[in-house]
C-alpha positions as CSV (number, residue, x, y, z in Angstrom):
1,M,-12.0,-7.9,28.1
2,A,-9.1,-5.6,27.6
3,N,-8.0,-4.5,24.1
4,S,-4.6,-6.0,23.4
5,G,-3.9,-3.2,20.9
6,N,-3.2,-5.6,18.0
7,R,-6.2,-7.1,16.2
8,F,-4.7,-10.0,14.3
9,G,-7.6,-10.3,11.9
10,F,-7.4,-6.7,10.9
11,D,-3.6,-6.7,10.5
12,F,-3.8,-9.9,8.4
13,V,-6.5,-8.5,6.1
14,T,-4.6,-5.2,5.6
15,T,-1.5,-7.3,4.7
16,L,-3.4,-9.2,2.1
17,V,-4.9,-6.1,0.6
18,G,-1.5,-4.4,0.5
19,S,0.1,-7.4,-1.2
20,G,-2.7,-7.6,-3.7
21,L,-2.4,-3.9,-4.5
22,T,1.4,-4.3,-4.9
23,L,0.8,-7.2,-7.3
24,L,-1.7,-5.3,-9.3
25,V,0.7,-2.3,-9.7
26,S,3.5,-4.7,-10.7
27,A,1.3,-6.4,-13.3
28,G,0.3,-3.1,-14.7
29,I,3.9,-2.0,-15.0
30,M,4.9,-5.2,-16.7
31,R,1.9,-5.0,-19.1
32,Y,1.8,-1.3,-20.0
33,G,5.2,0.0,-18.9
34,E,6.7,0.0,-22.4
35,Q,3.9,2.4,-23.5
36,L,5.1,5.1,-21.1
37,Q,8.2,7.3,-21.2
38,W,9.7,5.9,-18.0
39,T,11.7,2.7,-17.4
40,A,10.2,-0.2,-15.4
41,T,12.6,0.7,-12.5
42,Q,11.3,4.3,-12.4
43,L,7.7,3.1,-12.6
44,Y,8.3,0.7,-9.6
45,A,9.8,3.6,-7.7
46,I,6.9,5.9,-8.4
47,G,4.4,3.2,-7.5
48,G,6.2,2.4,-4.3
49,G,6.4,6.0,-3.4
50,V,2.7,6.5,-4.0
51,L,1.8,3.5,-1.8
52,L,4.2,4.6,0.9
53,V,2.9,8.2,1.0
54,G,-0.7,7.0,0.8
55,G,-0.2,4.6,3.7
56,L,1.5,7.2,5.8
57,L,-1.3,9.7,5.3
58,L,-4.0,7.1,6.0
59,G,-2.1,6.1,9.2
60,L,-1.9,9.7,10.3
61,V,-5.6,10.1,9.7
62,V,-6.5,7.0,11.6
63,V,-4.3,8.0,14.6
64,A,-5.7,11.6,14.6
65,A,-9.2,10.2,14.6
66,G,-8.3,8.1,17.6
67,L,-9.1,4.8,15.9
68,K,-5.8,3.1,16.7
């Protein structure tokens, strides 16, 4: 059988993991944000930037390894 290029199960699981990670970061910011020197908006921006860069780097590694 030919590979369709989009494995629904894998994409669905990565979406759930990403959503869970985002919720954990959000909860951490709400719980411990006042103890840091940055505002909640700045912490959300930093957390989003870290997730974005991490996702891009992981995607590049996966493509370079020929896994997708």
